[in-house]
Residue, then its C-alpha position, 0 to 999 in steps of 0.5 A: m654440141p651438147s643439148i637437152i630437151t627440157k622438161n618444160l618442152k615435154v609439158v608444153l606438148a602435153e598441154q597442147i594435147y589438153n588444149l585440143l580438147d577444149l570445146g569452148a575454145n574450138s567454138y571460137l575458131p574457124s572450122s579449119r583450125q578446130s580440133y576434136i579427138y575421139v576414142t574408139l572401141g573395137r575388135q570383137i574378133p579374137w586375135n588368133s585361134g586357141v589361146e589368145v596372144v595380144p599383139t604389140p600395136t604397129e602403125d603400118t598402113n594396114s594396121l591403121n586401116d584395120i582399126y577403122d575396120k574393126a571399130f564399133f563406135a567413137k566418143r568425143l573427148t573433152n578436157a573434162d575427160a583428161s588430167f595431167v598426172v605424175p607418178r603417185i608418191n604416198w607419204t610414208s613414215g621413215t622415208v627420206y624425201s628429196e628436197y627442192s633444189d634450184e641447182l639440181d634436176n628435181y624431176g624423177t625424185n620423190f620431192y613431193v608427196l600425197n598425204h592421207q587426206y589427198k593433199v599434195f605437198k612439195c618438200l622444200s627442206n628435208n632437214n639435212g636428209v633425215p627420215s620423215t616421221d611426221e606427215p605434212q598436214i594443213t588446215l586450209s585458210s587464206t593465211s595458211l595458203e600464203e605461208p612459204y611453207i609449213q614445218t613438221s616436227d621432224g624438221y621437214k619444210w613442206k609447201y602445200l600445193y593442192t587437194l584432190n577432190s572426190l571426182q578427181r580421185q575417182r577418175y584419175l587417181t590410181n595406184d601408179w598415178m595421181p592427178v595434178v591440178k592448180n589451187s587458185f588461192v595457192s597460185a595467187s599467193a605465189i611470188n615470183g623470185s621469192i625467198d621461201i627457203v634458206n638452209v643453214l650450212s654452218k651454225g657458227n658460235n657465240y651469237v646472241n640468243g633470240a628467236t628473231q635476231d637481226i644479224i642477216t644481210i641479203t645480197g641479190d637482185g630482188t627486193g623486199a626480203v627480210l630474214k631473221a636468225n633463230v639463235v639457241g645456245g649461241q648457234v644459228q638453228d634456223i632462218v625465220i622468213q619475215n618477208r619473202g621479197a620478190n624477183y630474186t634470181y640469185a641471193n646470198v646471205t651473210f651473218g653479222g653480230v657483235t660476238g658471233a662468227g662462223a654461221t653460213a647459209n644458202v638461199v634456194i631460189s623459187p621456181q619461175n613465178g614462185h612455189g605453188f604457182d603452177p604445179v603442172y610445171e613444178l612437178g613436171a607433169s608431162t603425162m596425160m591421163f584420159n578417162c572416157d566412159f562408155v555406158g552400157t545402157d546407151t542405145d548407141f553404144f550397145a553392150n552386147n559383145d566384147y572388145r580388144q582394142i582402143a584407139m584415139i583419133l584426131n579430127p575424123n570426118d562426119a560421114a553425112t557431111g564429109k566435114l569435121a566430126t564434132s558430135q559427141k558420139y558416132n557409130c563405126y558399124y553397118k546397121i543392116k535390116t533383115s527380113p525374118g528368115l531361117g536361123n539367127f546369126n551369132d556374135d563374131e561369125v562371118v556373114y557374106q553374100g554369094a555362093t561361097l565366102a571365097g567368091s562373095t561380093f560382100s562379107a562382114s563380121v557380126i558384132y550383134f544380131d537383134n533377133v527381135q527387130n531383125y537388125l544386124y550390126v557388122n564391121n570388118v566389111v569387105g565389098t558392098p552389101t546388096v539389098n533384096q539379096s540373101l545374106t548367109g552366116l558362115t558358122t550357123g548357116s542362117i539365111r536372111i534377106i537384106n532389106t536396108v543398109t545404114p552405113p557408119t555415121l563416122q567416115l571411116y579412114s578419116g583423121k589421124v590415129l594418135y594412140i593404139s592399145n591392144d588388150a585381152v578380151v574385155s566383156r561388156n554388158t548393159n549393167q556396166t559402164d566401161r571406164i577407159r583409161f589410157i596414158l600419153s607420156f611425152 
């Protein structure tokens, strides 16, 4: 039995992820139905000795547990940290753009563009496939937003959808992707089942000249549409839409007139709720871009070591309560207070308790050692640290006594890992903000 998964389903799945980030909606739900997503940074340890080779992520149990073992900290995402995106298509002179069709699959074609003013337009007509030479532009007003399309000098007809503001460009516009947003005024002016575009297939002959000749009859299941013919030299050059009408799922046009004959045209039915009503569905935005900032000056997210792995975790637990984690940020490391002692620990080295590492009762990897306050931050923990016992650095030979141990505030191994990204080493420092971008496509 032939079947397809529609683009709508893929967009719905992306929407569900986006809705999980809505903190306002979560606040109205019982805790059993609340959802929170966190991004983790981790893995200061090289992937391998010598020249590093970044491995492809896997989702076997050991690999998933390893994400928690080597994480530093976790930050909660909100829907302000995510956007629907589609492949970026800059308007370029000389390009033939695909026109919107109610009979063909538009997705995957260049039927929309981003102009130099960061305004997004959908191509409704490409003037029978000629190259576009006049960039679509619009001076926004309440009147212009209600127009079914704008026509450029090259004969193209474009529907304005939205404009990207500076924040949207900064966070989500890349060389490959552009955000998709809704312009509420464009959406409000969209009409379900309106007739926004009529393509002249044959110009005919011997019609009476005039810019708005009343020679068109519409047959369809909607109401209210009024179309006029622009006749030059006895031929129908274009269709003038005086009223778009509403609620058409099909429409056919015929040409009358006293002397003319031979003109034909086809009506292109608008998408559900009309052009511009919902760009996310109209452009098929089934990809989400997430943008999470880790600020170097944040004392909870210290920037004293590098990282190689990013993960996204759904609904981990708060270690203190054992219940759903809801705070903005958590740490995933053990914070060990040591006494003053012999030598300092180096980043990335292994520390252990016992006569040897092989026979140790506790071992861990150093993220950072504060040799002023004598705080040691570690992850990749094996065993349980014992206070008032010595801790030895495998590489440096440094020895300190453990005074206190503060475990992670995030309950490790809780929640569901949704996304893993392995990378080459990324260095951090307190003067930078790490902007983590990652993509989920459905």
